[in-house]
A tleap script that builds the chain and sets N, CA, C and O, in Angstrom:
source leaprc.protein.ff14SB
mol = sequence {
  NMET LYS LYS THR GLY SER LEU LEU LEU SER
  VAL CYS ILE ALA TRP ILE LEU LEU TRP GLY
  THR SER PRO LEU ALA ALA GLN GLU ARG ILE
  VAL ARG PHE ASP VAL GLU ALA GLU ILE GLY
  THR ASP ALA SER LEU THR VAL THR GLU ARG
  ILE ALA VAL ALA ALA GLU GLY LYS ASP ILE
  ARG ARG GLY ILE ILE ARG SER ILE PRO THR
  ASP PHE THR ASP ARG GLU GLY ARG VAL ARG
  ARG ALA PRO LEU GLU LEU VAL SER ALA SER
  LEU ASP CGLY
}
set mol.1.N position { 0.843 -1.229 -0.104 }
set mol.1.CA position { 0.006 0.097 0.051 }
set mol.1.C position { 0.756 1.370 -0.103 }
set mol.1.O position { 0.391 2.359 -0.739 }
set mol.2.N position { 2.018 1.182 0.666 }
set mol.2.CA position { 2.794 2.439 0.835 }
set mol.2.C position { 3.507 2.756 -0.648 }
set mol.2.O position { 3.779 3.924 -0.923 }
set mol.3.N position { 3.799 1.687 -1.584 }
set mol.3.CA position { 4.404 1.878 -2.686 }
set mol.3.C position { 3.422 2.498 -3.686 }
set mol.3.O position { 3.822 3.313 -4.517 }
set mol.4.N position { 2.042 2.091 -3.608 }
set mol.4.CA position { 0.855 2.629 -4.419 }
set mol.4.C position { 0.967 4.144 -4.192 }
set mol.4.O position { 1.141 4.966 -5.091 }
set mol.5.N position { 0.838 4.430 -2.801 }
set mol.5.CA position { 0.552 5.813 -2.445 }
set mol.5.C position { 1.796 6.817 -2.976 }
set mol.5.O position { 1.631 7.952 -3.422 }
set mol.6.N position { 2.922 6.203 -2.836 }
set mol.6.CA position { 4.251 6.928 -3.283 }
set mol.6.C position { 4.256 7.106 -4.784 }
set mol.6.O position { 4.580 8.168 -5.315 }
set mol.7.N position { 3.890 6.045 -5.436 }
set mol.7.CA position { 3.727 6.045 -6.969 }
set mol.7.C position { 2.659 6.960 -7.428 }
set mol.7.O position { 2.854 7.710 -8.384 }
set mol.8.N position { 1.558 6.931 -6.797 }
set mol.8.CA position { 0.555 7.978 -7.152 }
set mol.8.C position { 0.943 9.478 -6.964 }
set mol.8.O position { 0.743 10.318 -7.841 }
set mol.9.N position { 1.518 9.754 -5.740 }
set mol.9.CA position { 2.092 11.113 -5.405 }
set mol.9.C position { 3.038 11.398 -6.468 }
set mol.9.O position { 2.816 12.428 -7.104 }
set mol.10.N position { 4.213 10.586 -6.847 }
set mol.10.CA position { 5.006 10.900 -7.933 }
set mol.10.C position { 4.409 11.221 -9.253 }
set mol.10.O position { 4.848 12.152 -9.928 }
set mol.11.N position { 3.444 10.494 -9.631 }
set mol.11.CA position { 2.672 10.665 -10.981 }
set mol.11.C position { 2.020 11.935 -11.014 }
set mol.11.O position { 1.907 12.538 -12.081 }
set mol.12.N position { 1.506 12.475 -9.750 }
set mol.12.CA position { 0.595 13.653 -9.549 }
set mol.12.C position { 1.749 14.849 -9.830 }
set mol.12.O position { 1.591 15.762 -10.641 }
set mol.13.N position { 2.831 14.672 -9.070 }
set mol.13.CA position { 3.870 15.641 -9.080 }
set mol.13.C position { 4.368 15.872 -10.482 }
set mol.13.O position { 4.528 17.007 -10.930 }
set mol.14.N position { 4.594 14.847 -11.119 }
set mol.14.CA position { 5.193 14.780 -12.500 }
set mol.14.C position { 4.219 15.424 -13.404 }
set mol.14.O position { 4.616 16.176 -14.294 }
set mol.15.N position { 2.769 15.130 -13.198 }
set mol.15.CA position { 1.695 15.549 -14.083 }
set mol.15.C position { 1.610 17.205 -13.904 }
set mol.15.O position { 1.382 17.903 -14.892 }
set mol.16.N position { 1.810 17.800 -12.571 }
set mol.16.CA position { 1.762 19.007 -12.290 }
set mol.16.C position { 2.926 19.855 -12.847 }
set mol.16.O position { 2.741 20.983 -13.303 }
set mol.17.N position { 3.979 19.332 -12.797 }
set mol.17.CA position { 5.207 20.007 -13.467 }
set mol.17.C position { 5.094 20.009 -14.967 }
set mol.17.O position { 5.356 21.040 -15.587 }
set mol.18.N position { 4.730 18.951 -15.562 }
set mol.18.CA position { 4.667 18.912 -17.035 }
set mol.18.C position { 3.499 20.085 -17.443 }
set mol.18.O position { 3.713 20.969 -18.273 }
set mol.19.N position { 2.505 19.955 -16.862 }
set mol.19.CA position { 1.326 20.817 -17.281 }
set mol.19.C position { 1.784 22.251 -16.874 }
set mol.19.O position { 1.233 23.125 -17.543 }
set mol.20.N position { 2.574 22.649 -16.030 }
set mol.20.CA position { 2.843 23.761 -15.881 }
set mol.20.C position { 3.743 24.508 -16.905 }
set mol.20.O position { 3.751 25.732 -17.038 }
set mol.21.N position { 4.514 23.612 -17.627 }
set mol.21.CA position { 5.456 24.011 -18.817 }
set mol.21.C position { 4.684 23.719 -20.204 }
set mol.21.O position { 5.278 23.833 -21.276 }
set mol.22.N position { 3.592 23.409 -20.144 }
set mol.22.CA position { 2.837 22.961 -21.295 }
set mol.22.C position { 2.548 23.967 -22.472 }
set mol.22.O position { 2.007 24.956 -21.975 }
set mol.23.N position { 2.660 24.080 -23.540 }
set mol.23.CA position { 2.438 25.125 -24.573 }
set mol.23.C position { 1.001 25.533 -24.408 }
set mol.23.O position { 0.732 26.665 -24.809 }
set mol.24.N position { 0.078 24.852 -23.916 }
set mol.24.CA position { -1.171 25.152 -23.657 }
set mol.24.C position { -1.347 26.398 -22.719 }
set mol.24.O position { -2.320 27.147 -22.812 }
set mol.25.N position { -0.390 26.554 -21.860 }
set mol.25.CA position { -0.353 27.660 -20.935 }
set mol.25.C position { 0.202 28.768 -21.482 }
set mol.25.O position { 0.159 29.799 -20.810 }
set mol.26.N position { 0.820 28.794 -22.776 }
set mol.26.CA position { 1.400 29.973 -23.372 }
set mol.26.C position { 0.298 30.981 -23.697 }
set mol.26.O position { -0.830 30.667 -24.074 }
set mol.27.N position { 0.738 32.207 -23.515 }
set mol.27.CA position { -0.125 33.370 -23.834 }
set mol.27.C position { 0.148 33.928 -25.171 }
set mol.27.O position { 1.299 34.006 -25.601 }
set mol.28.N position { -0.901 34.323 -25.852 }
set mol.28.CA position { -0.848 35.111 -27.000 }
set mol.28.C position { -1.693 36.460 -26.902 }
set mol.28.O position { -2.852 36.463 -26.488 }
set mol.29.N position { -1.090 37.479 -27.272 }
set mol.29.CA position { -1.718 38.794 -27.231 }
set mol.29.C position { -1.309 39.628 -28.239 }
set mol.29.O position { -0.203 39.565 -28.775 }
set mol.30.N position { -2.337 40.552 -28.559 }
set mol.30.CA position { -1.930 41.637 -29.538 }
set mol.30.C position { -1.334 42.806 -28.841 }
set mol.30.O position { -1.922 43.329 -27.894 }
set mol.31.N position { -0.083 43.273 -29.314 }
set mol.31.CA position { 0.563 44.168 -28.722 }
set mol.31.C position { 0.556 45.553 -29.512 }
set mol.31.O position { 0.887 46.611 -28.976 }
set mol.32.N position { 0.165 45.446 -30.778 }
set mol.32.CA position { -0.075 46.582 -31.661 }
set mol.32.C position { -1.050 46.150 -32.684 }
set mol.32.O position { -1.048 45.011 -33.151 }
set mol.33.N position { -2.018 47.226 -33.080 }
set mol.33.CA position { -3.193 47.086 -33.894 }
set mol.33.C position { -3.156 48.429 -34.812 }
set mol.33.O position { -3.608 49.459 -34.311 }
set mol.34.N position { -2.724 48.456 -35.913 }
set mol.34.CA position { -2.715 49.726 -36.601 }
set mol.34.C position { -3.787 49.529 -37.872 }
set mol.34.O position { -3.727 48.496 -38.539 }
set mol.35.N position { -4.701 50.495 -38.153 }
set mol.35.CA position { -5.608 50.288 -39.128 }
set mol.35.C position { -5.570 51.586 -40.065 }
set mol.35.O position { -5.576 52.691 -39.523 }
set mol.36.N position { -5.535 51.483 -41.348 }
set mol.36.CA position { -5.528 52.580 -42.330 }
set mol.36.C position { -6.565 52.389 -43.139 }
set mol.36.O position { -6.627 51.304 -43.716 }
set mol.37.N position { -7.509 53.293 -43.346 }
set mol.37.CA position { -8.775 53.041 -44.397 }
set mol.37.C position { -8.521 54.136 -45.402 }
set mol.37.O position { -8.049 55.228 -45.085 }
set mol.38.N position { -8.851 53.798 -46.607 }
set mol.38.CA position { -8.651 54.730 -47.774 }
set mol.38.C position { -9.988 54.793 -48.506 }
set mol.38.O position { -10.548 53.697 -48.519 }
set mol.39.N position { -10.612 55.711 -49.082 }
set mol.39.CA position { -11.852 55.755 -49.643 }
set mol.39.C position { -11.316 56.084 -51.170 }
set mol.39.O position { -10.493 56.992 -51.285 }
set mol.40.N position { -11.658 55.533 -52.081 }
set mol.40.CA position { -11.153 55.712 -53.518 }
set mol.40.C position { -12.269 56.944 -54.070 }
set mol.40.O position { -13.308 57.279 -53.500 }
set mol.41.N position { -11.766 57.436 -55.221 }
set mol.41.CA position { -12.718 58.243 -56.016 }
set mol.41.C position { -13.739 57.528 -56.540 }
set mol.41.O position { -14.749 58.152 -56.866 }
set mol.42.N position { -13.694 56.200 -56.715 }
set mol.42.CA position { -14.784 55.266 -57.248 }
set mol.42.C position { -15.608 54.721 -56.050 }
set mol.42.O position { -16.251 53.690 -56.248 }
set mol.43.N position { -15.643 55.184 -55.088 }
set mol.43.CA position { -16.418 54.656 -53.771 }
set mol.43.C position { -15.707 53.351 -53.254 }
set mol.43.O position { -16.307 52.710 -52.391 }
set mol.44.N position { -14.665 52.960 -53.631 }
set mol.44.CA position { -13.986 51.897 -53.179 }
set mol.44.C position { -13.422 52.101 -51.662 }
set mol.44.O position { -13.133 53.217 -51.231 }
set mol.45.N position { -13.312 51.039 -50.985 }
set mol.45.CA position { -12.737 51.187 -49.540 }
set mol.45.C position { -11.579 50.261 -49.494 }
set mol.45.O position { -11.771 49.070 -49.737 }
set mol.46.N position { -10.600 50.627 -49.255 }
set mol.46.CA position { -9.209 49.675 -48.936 }
set mol.46.C position { -8.749 49.995 -47.610 }
set mol.46.O position { -8.352 51.112 -47.279 }
set mol.47.N position { -8.810 49.006 -46.873 }
set mol.47.CA position { -8.440 48.871 -45.388 }
set mol.47.C position { -7.133 48.011 -45.299 }
set mol.47.O position { -6.920 46.965 -45.912 }
set mol.48.N position { -6.256 48.680 -44.375 }
set mol.48.CA position { -5.145 48.006 -44.357 }
set mol.48.C position { -4.830 47.886 -42.788 }
set mol.48.O position { -4.769 48.877 -42.059 }
set mol.49.N position { -4.634 46.542 -42.334 }
set mol.49.CA position { -4.314 46.346 -40.823 }
set mol.49.C position { -2.884 45.863 -40.762 }
set mol.49.O position { -2.395 45.155 -41.642 }
set mol.50.N position { -2.224 46.278 -39.675 }
set mol.50.CA position { -0.959 45.774 -39.348 }
set mol.50.C position { -1.094 45.367 -37.856 }
set mol.50.O position { -1.400 46.184 -36.987 }
set mol.51.N position { -0.871 44.178 -37.634 }
set mol.51.CA position { -1.094 43.607 -36.266 }
set mol.51.C position { 0.057 43.015 -35.823 }
set mol.51.O position { 0.589 42.213 -36.590 }
set mol.52.N position { 0.635 43.255 -34.612 }
set mol.52.CA position { 1.856 42.771 -33.907 }
set mol.52.C position { 1.268 41.864 -32.902 }
set mol.52.O position { 0.402 42.297 -32.142 }
set mol.53.N position { 1.644 40.723 -32.843 }
set mol.53.CA position { 1.415 39.760 -31.871 }
set mol.53.C position { 2.538 39.174 -31.025 }
set mol.53.O position { 3.562 38.738 -31.552 }
set mol.54.N position { 2.330 39.168 -29.655 }
set mol.54.CA position { 3.368 38.329 -28.886 }
set mol.54.C position { 2.863 36.998 -28.343 }
set mol.54.O position { 1.950 36.893 -27.524 }
set mol.55.N position { 3.622 35.886 -28.938 }
set mol.55.CA position { 3.174 34.674 -28.800 }
set mol.55.C position { 4.301 33.887 -28.033 }
set mol.55.O position { 5.408 33.730 -28.548 }
set mol.56.N position { 4.011 33.433 -26.877 }
set mol.56.CA position { 5.174 32.740 -26.126 }
set mol.56.C position { 5.372 31.254 -26.678 }
set mol.56.O position { 6.479 30.725 -26.574 }
set mol.57.N position { 4.317 30.592 -27.254 }
set mol.57.CA position { 4.578 29.306 -27.684 }
set mol.57.C position { 5.306 29.457 -29.108 }
set mol.57.O position { 5.678 30.500 -29.647 }
set mol.58.N position { 5.409 28.154 -29.567 }
set mol.58.CA position { 6.296 27.961 -30.874 }
set mol.58.C position { 5.380 28.552 -31.991 }
set mol.58.O position { 5.951 29.163 -32.894 }
set mol.59.N position { 4.177 28.451 -32.024 }
set mol.59.CA position { 3.339 28.985 -33.053 }
set mol.59.C position { 2.337 29.694 -32.509 }
set mol.59.O position { 2.087 29.583 -31.309 }
set mol.60.N position { 1.621 30.531 -33.337 }
set mol.60.CA position { 0.421 31.187 -32.951 }
set mol.60.C position { -0.774 30.257 -33.196 }
set mol.60.O position { -0.890 29.655 -34.264 }
set mol.61.N position { -1.611 30.151 -32.253 }
set mol.61.CA position { -2.548 29.056 -32.113 }
set mol.61.C position { -3.902 29.639 -32.500 }
set mol.61.O position { -4.843 28.947 -32.890 }
set mol.62.N position { -3.931 30.947 -32.365 }
set mol.62.CA position { -5.428 31.607 -32.742 }
set mol.62.C position { -5.109 32.659 -33.833 }
set mol.62.O position { -4.055 33.264 -34.025 }
set mol.63.N position { -6.263 32.723 -34.487 }
set mol.63.CA position { -6.263 33.540 -35.562 }
set mol.63.C position { -7.388 34.814 -35.294 }
set mol.63.O position { -8.112 34.816 -34.299 }
set mol.64.N position { -7.417 35.769 -36.212 }
set mol.64.CA position { -8.474 36.770 -36.074 }
set mol.64.C position { -9.409 36.466 -37.191 }
set mol.64.O position { -8.996 36.121 -38.299 }
set mol.65.N position { -10.769 36.603 -36.875 }
set mol.65.CA position { -11.936 36.284 -37.583 }
set mol.65.C position { -12.508 37.519 -37.961 }
set mol.65.O position { -12.790 38.357 -37.105 }
set mol.66.N position { -12.740 37.741 -39.374 }
set mol.66.CA position { -13.442 39.034 -39.711 }
set mol.66.C position { -14.947 38.749 -40.018 }
set mol.66.O position { -15.195 37.662 -40.539 }
set mol.67.N position { -15.836 39.483 -39.791 }
set mol.67.CA position { -17.199 39.280 -40.229 }
set mol.67.C position { -17.576 40.733 -41.001 }
set mol.67.O position { -17.881 41.711 -40.318 }
set mol.68.N position { -17.540 40.793 -42.231 }
set mol.68.CA position { -17.674 41.893 -43.150 }
set mol.68.C position { -19.099 41.809 -43.889 }
set mol.68.O position { -19.319 41.023 -44.811 }
set mol.69.N position { -20.026 42.704 -43.379 }
set mol.69.CA position { -21.275 42.540 -44.018 }
set mol.69.C position { -21.190 43.280 -45.503 }
set mol.69.O position { -20.823 44.431 -45.740 }
set mol.70.N position { -21.615 42.328 -46.366 }
set mol.70.CA position { -21.515 42.764 -47.841 }
set mol.70.C position { -22.967 42.806 -48.488 }
set mol.70.O position { -23.106 43.224 -49.638 }
set mol.71.N position { -23.894 42.429 -47.837 }
set mol.71.CA position { -25.196 42.322 -48.465 }
set mol.71.C position { -25.990 43.557 -48.024 }
set mol.71.O position { -25.847 43.960 -46.870 }
set mol.72.N position { -26.823 44.184 -48.875 }
set mol.72.CA position { -27.566 45.321 -48.507 }
set mol.72.C position { -28.778 45.428 -49.437 }
set mol.72.O position { -28.745 44.675 -50.410 }
set mol.73.N position { -29.705 46.127 -49.328 }
set mol.73.CA position { -30.980 46.274 -49.899 }
set mol.73.C position { -30.795 47.580 -50.518 }
set mol.73.O position { -30.416 48.563 -49.882 }
set mol.74.N position { -31.092 47.582 -51.892 }
set mol.74.CA position { -30.995 48.688 -52.785 }
set mol.74.C position { -32.360 49.492 -52.793 }
set mol.74.O position { -33.277 49.061 -52.094 }
set mol.75.N position { -32.526 50.542 -53.483 }
set mol.75.CA position { -33.662 51.467 -53.292 }
set mol.75.C position { -34.899 50.812 -53.988 }
set mol.75.O position { -36.036 51.232 -53.774 }
set mol.76.N position { -34.665 49.885 -54.732 }
set mol.76.CA position { -35.894 49.033 -55.162 }
set mol.76.C position { -36.292 47.935 -54.385 }
set mol.76.O position { -37.206 47.211 -54.778 }
set mol.77.N position { -35.632 47.702 -53.186 }
set mol.77.CA position { -36.048 46.595 -52.369 }
set mol.77.C position { -35.175 45.391 -52.616 }
set mol.77.O position { -35.234 44.515 -51.754 }
set mol.78.N position { -34.440 45.212 -53.561 }
set mol.78.CA position { -33.621 44.019 -53.934 }
set mol.78.C position { -32.447 43.971 -53.066 }
set mol.78.O position { -31.820 44.971 -52.720 }
set mol.79.N position { -32.140 42.619 -52.685 }
set mol.79.CA position { -30.943 42.299 -51.792 }
set mol.79.C position { -29.649 42.143 -52.787 }
set mol.79.O position { -29.591 41.285 -53.668 }
set mol.80.N position { -28.734 42.994 -52.544 }
set mol.80.CA position { -27.532 43.060 -53.384 }
set mol.80.C position { -26.292 42.639 -52.545 }
set mol.80.O position { -26.362 42.589 -51.317 }
set mol.81.N position { -25.252 42.363 -53.171 }
set mol.81.CA position { -24.063 41.911 -52.441 }
set mol.81.C position { -23.075 42.828 -53.093 }
set mol.81.O position { -22.963 42.917 -54.316 }
set mol.82.N position { -22.274 43.590 -52.120 }
set mol.82.CA position { -21.012 44.398 -52.582 }
set mol.82.C position { -19.763 43.516 -52.753 }
set mol.82.O position { -19.507 42.674 -51.892 }
set mol.83.N position { -18.988 43.677 -53.817 }
set mol.83.CA position { -17.913 42.836 -54.085 }
set mol.83.C position { -17.000 43.086 -52.864 }
set mol.83.O position { -16.982 44.178 -52.296 }
set mol.84.N position { -16.287 42.097 -52.503 }
set mol.84.CA position { -15.273 42.050 -51.374 }
set mol.84.C position { -13.989 41.237 -51.938 }
set mol.84.O position { -14.143 40.118 -52.426 }
set mol.85.N position { -12.754 41.832 -51.851 }
set mol.85.CA position { -11.612 41.113 -52.561 }
set mol.85.C position { -10.540 41.270 -51.394 }
set mol.85.O position { -10.142 42.359 -50.982 }
set mol.86.N position { -10.106 39.954 -50.891 }
set mol.86.CA position { -8.956 40.042 -50.115 }
set mol.86.C position { -7.606 39.931 -51.076 }
set mol.86.O position { -7.328 39.062 -51.904 }
set mol.87.N position { -6.786 41.234 -50.638 }
set mol.87.CA position { -5.641 41.539 -51.602 }
set mol.87.C position { -4.528 40.616 -51.067 }
set mol.87.O position { -3.865 39.905 -51.823 }
set mol.88.N position { -4.353 40.656 -49.743 }
set mol.88.CA position { -3.232 39.812 -49.251 }
set mol.88.C position { -3.360 39.562 -47.883 }
set mol.88.O position { -4.216 40.187 -47.256 }
set mol.89.N position { -2.559 38.648 -47.252 }
set mol.89.CA position { -2.513 38.346 -45.685 }
set mol.89.C position { -1.048 37.602 -45.782 }
set mol.89.O position { -0.749 36.728 -46.595 }
set mol.90.N position { -0.234 38.143 -44.789 }
set mol.90.CA position { 0.893 37.643 -44.754 }
set mol.90.C position { 1.368 37.462 -43.219 }
set mol.90.O position { 0.919 38.185 -42.329 }
set mol.91.N position { 2.249 36.507 -42.996 }
set mol.91.CA position { 2.836 36.381 -41.467 }
set mol.91.C position { 4.281 36.856 -41.601 }
set mol.91.O position { 5.040 36.454 -42.483 }
set mol.92.N position { 4.565 37.638 -40.768 }
set mol.92.CA position { 5.928 38.114 -40.507 }
set mol.92.C position { 6.302 39.024 -41.776 }
set mol.92.O position { 7.338 38.817 -42.408 }
set mol.93.N position { 5.497 39.934 -42.076 }
set mol.93.CA position { 5.733 40.816 -43.145 }
set mol.93.C position { 4.688 41.057 -44.131 }
set mol.93.O position { 4.891 41.829 -45.069 }
savepdb mol mol.pdb
quit
């Protein structure tokens, strides 16, 4: 019985130590978020975002999700969709 209790205690301590250094505990946070919006003469809109992230783990585990409304109702009551084009997205530059 003494060996079982000692083994269980050792396993629990090892688990706590491993969990404490787990990448799951690594933090990610946005440290800088710059946005530039430009309205063109043709009523187009160009948005440029520059985001700096501090990630303690090896990889960034989360992304940023955008929900951009493109559907609208015109003067005649028809549902229309404005065009949306992703020009580029890059990591580290």
